[in-house]
N, C-alpha and C positions, 0 to 999 in steps of 0.2 A: 499542356494541351497542344504544344507545338508539334509533337510527333505522335503518331499512333504506334501501338506496340509492334505492328507489322512492319513499321518503317525502321526498326532497329537494325544495326549492322552486326549485332551479336548473334553468334550461332549457338548450338547446343553447349551447355556448360559454361556459357559466358565468353566463349572464344570470339575475339574480334576478327571478323572475316573481311573487313574492308580492304586490306592489302592482299588477300588471298586470290582475288579474281584478276588483279591487274599487276603487271610487273612495271614498276616506275621507270620512266625513261629519263636519263640524266640530261641536263643542259637543254631542257625543252624551252621553247620560246615563252616568254611571259604573256599573260593575256593582253589582247590588243588595248592600247590606251584610249582608243576611240570608242570602245564599247564599255559604257559605264553601267553599273548595277542599278536597276530601276525597281523601286518598291512603291506599291500602292496599298493603302489601307482603306477598307470600307467599314464605316461605322453604321451598324444596323443590318441585321440579316433577315429582314422581312422580304416580301415579294419584290420590292424595288431593289433593295440591296443585293439580293441574290441574282436578279436578272443582270445587274451591273457587273457583279463578280463573274458570272458565267460568260458574259460578253468580253470582259477583259481577258479571260483565259483563252477563249477560242480565237481572239484576234491577236494573241501573243503580245500584249501591251506591257507586261511586267515580268521581271525575273523573280519577284517575290510578291505575294499577295497575303495581306494580314486582314483578318476579320475580327471585329469587336462587337459584342452585344451583351446586354445585361442578363439574358437568359442562357445560362451555361449549357444546359442539355441540348437545346435547339442549336446553339452555336457549334457545339462539338459535332452534332449530327450533320449540320450543313458542311462543316469542314471535311468530315470523313467522306461524305457523298461526293464532294469535289475531288478529294485525293484519290478516291477509287477509280476515277476516270483518267488517271495520269497517263495510261497507255494510249489514250486517244487524243491527247492534248499536247500543245507545245510545252516544253519543260518549264514549269513554274513552281517554286517552293510555296506551299500553302500552309499557313498556320493561323491559329485563332486563340483568343483569350478574352476573359472579362476584364483583364488588366490592360490599361492603355500603354503600358511599357512595350507591348508587342508592336506598337506603331513606330518605335524608335527608328530614326533614319529614313522615314518615308519621304518620298519626293512629292507625293500627292495623297491627301486625305479627303476621302469622299464621304460626306455625312448624309445619311438617308434616314436616320432615326428621328422619330417625331411622335407626339401624342396624337391619338385619334380623336376626332370631334364626337362628343357625346350627343345624343338626341336632344335637341332644343338648346344646345350650348351656343353662346354667342361667339362670333369670330374673335372678339377681343379676349374673352376668357381662354379660348383655345390657344391664342397667341401667347398669353401670359404663362400658360402651362408649358408651352414649348420653350419659352425663354428660360424657365426654371430648369428644364431638361438640358438645354444647351449650356447652362451654367456648370453642369457636371460633365459635359463632353468637351467643350472647346478649350478650357484651361489645361486639361491633361494633354491634349493634342499639341498645344503650343509649347508645353513643357518637354515632351518626348520627341517632337518633330518640329523644332523651331525654324527650320529652313524650308519647310514644306509649303505647298500651295493648298489652300483650303477650297474645296469645291462643295458647295452646299446644294443639296437636292431636296431636302425636307421643305414642306409647305407650311405657311406661305413663304415661298422661297426668297422674295425680295426683302421682306422684313427680317427673316432669319439670317440672311446674308449680312445685313447691317448688324444684327446682334452678334454674329460670329466675328465680324470685324472689330467691334467694340471690346468683346471679351478676350480676343486673341492678342490684341496689340500689334498685329501684323500690319505692314503697309498695305494700302488698299489694292495694289496691283496683284497681291498674293491671296486675296479673298474674293472668290467668284461664285456667283449663283448660276445654276443651270438655266434659270430664266426662261426665255422664250425660244431657246434653241429647238425644243421639240414642237412648240407652237408653230414655228416657222417651217418645220418639216411637214406638219399637217397642212399648213397653208400651201406649200409647194405641191403637195400631193393633190389637194382639191383643185388647184388651178390646172395642174397637169391632166387630171381626170376630166376637167371641163373642156380642155383644148385637145385632148387625146394626144399628149406628148409625154416624153420621159420626164419625170420629176427632177432628174439631175440637170436637165436643160433649163429649168425654171429658176430664176434668181429672184427671191422675194423674202421680205422680212416682216415679222411681227415684232414690235418693240414695246417698251413701257412695262407695265405690270404684267406678271404672269397671272392673268385673271381677267375679270370682266371688263376692266378699263384698258386692256391692251389696245395697241394702235397698229392697224394694217397700213403699211407704206405702199399704197397703190401707185404712187407717182414714180416709184423707182423699179417697178416690176419689169423684168425682161424675160423673154423666151428665146433661147438660141442667140442671145445678144441683141435682140430687137426689143426696144422699149414698147411695152404693150399699149398703154393708153395713148401715147403720142402717135403710134402707128395707126390705131383705130381712128384717131382724129384726122390724121393726114389722108387716110383712105376714105374718109367720110363714112365710116362704118358706125352705125348707131349702136349704143349699148345702154342698158338701164343701170343707174347707180344702185338700184335696189338689188340687182344681181350680185354686185360687188359686196354689198353689205351682208347679203345672205351667206356668201362664202366665208366672210369674217365671223359671222355668228356661228357657222358650222365649226369653225376652228375652236371657238370658245367652248362650244358644247361637246367637242370630241371626247374629252376625258370623261365628262359626265355620262356620255353614252356608253363608253367602254366599261365604266364602273357599274352602271346599271345592268349590263349584260353579263359580265364575268366577275364582278365584285371588286376589282382593283385594276390598275394599269401596271404594266411591268416591262414588256418586251421593247416597246418603242422608247421608253425612257432609258432602258438599258443601252440600246444602241446610241441614243442621243448623248448620254454621258460618256460612253466609250469614245465617241468621236471627239469630244472635248479633251479627254485624257490623251488621245493620240496627238492632237494638235499641241497640247501643252508639253508633253514629255519628249516628243520627237522634234520639238521646235519647228513645227510646220508653218507657223505664222499665217495660219488660215483665219478668215473672218467668220466669227460666230456671233449671233445675237444672244448675249449672256448678261446676267445682272452684274453691273459694275457701279462704282461710285460715280454718280451722274452729275454731281454739282459742278456748275460751270459750263455744261453743255446745253445748247439749244435754249438758253435763257432759264435754266433750272437753277435758281440761286436761293431758294427759300430755306435750304438746310441740307445736311448730309443725307442723301437718299440713294439707295441702290435700286436700279431698274435696268431693264435690258436695252442695250444699244449695240450696234454692230461693232465688235471689238476684235483686234488682232491678238491671237494667243500664241505663246511660245514658252520656252523654258523659264523665262522670267515671270510668267503669269500673263497679265494683261499688258501688252506692249503699246497699245494705243487704241483710240476710238476713231472709227471711220468718219470722215467729214462728208457724210451723205447728205444730199440736198433734200430738204423737206418742204412741202408746201406750207403756207400759213396755217391751213386747217390742221395739218398733221402736227405742226409745232404746238398748236393750242391743245390738241388732244393729248400730246405727250406731257405737256405741263400739267394738264388736268389729272393724268395718270399719276404723276409724281405727287401732286397734292393729295390724292386719295391715299397713297402709301404713307405720306408724312402725317396725315391725320391720325392714323393708327399708331405710328411710330412715336408720336409725341406723348402718348399715354403709357409708354413703357417705363419711363423714368430712367433711361440709361444715359 
């Protein structure tokens, strides 16, 4: 499945035409040692997986893109659909297979595959089905791409990032969940919309669980470098705490709203994950709120738990966690969020 028939270099009668179009130049300079081959694998070619793949291609983030899915026909169809756009995209080798050996040599493996929740199904039962699914995904990735970084996008992302860490045997710095990176983008958008400024000028984080127990870090929000809440206080400008809480509620409800309108989310998470891939593979050392092993931070000591904290990302994965100042209330909410995740995690038996 790695090449379509149209991609063959063989002409009529089986004649190899590869050398016919170009005359080799002797003593050409070797490839630049500073340019290394970059390979990304995306596991799962549903709406989210394909949005991520498309964004990776348009942003020229990889020299090679491998797709993996259990549905062979859909997988081949998606591969061909992307390959046929080659004339309009940066040069990237695209291949696909139901066999995980296609991921060999990957620098980054992005997992989007996950079981869908059935009507009336409990969150715990859904989680157990996803754990079973991950048991068939993560070990092969660890086998064929042992030096890769695992980026988990499947939900519930914090719990499944923990599962991936346990199943892979990778060090925690190389197992990351997409976490609240997108939630924080939604947060920045809503604040920017409220203040009529550019979202890129808003510095704001959502941390904790990617879900209902997430924590909005209002104390550290700044716009154009100006701390918002302290500025309002110093200028004696009144604001209602309810307004802040409503913005956070809107962040939590954003995905539900999109799903109710179009049936699924795709483009925003595609751009969010691409931003993480860029920071990781290009060693940009940017700060992203992503799901990391949080034990030992902010008094979270009850057990190994993954949740989102502002973390610096680079070629080595998670390079560090930002020592951002939290208010006592924010710390308590973060610990409560960790407790929520641990309660479900304790029932998995891993």
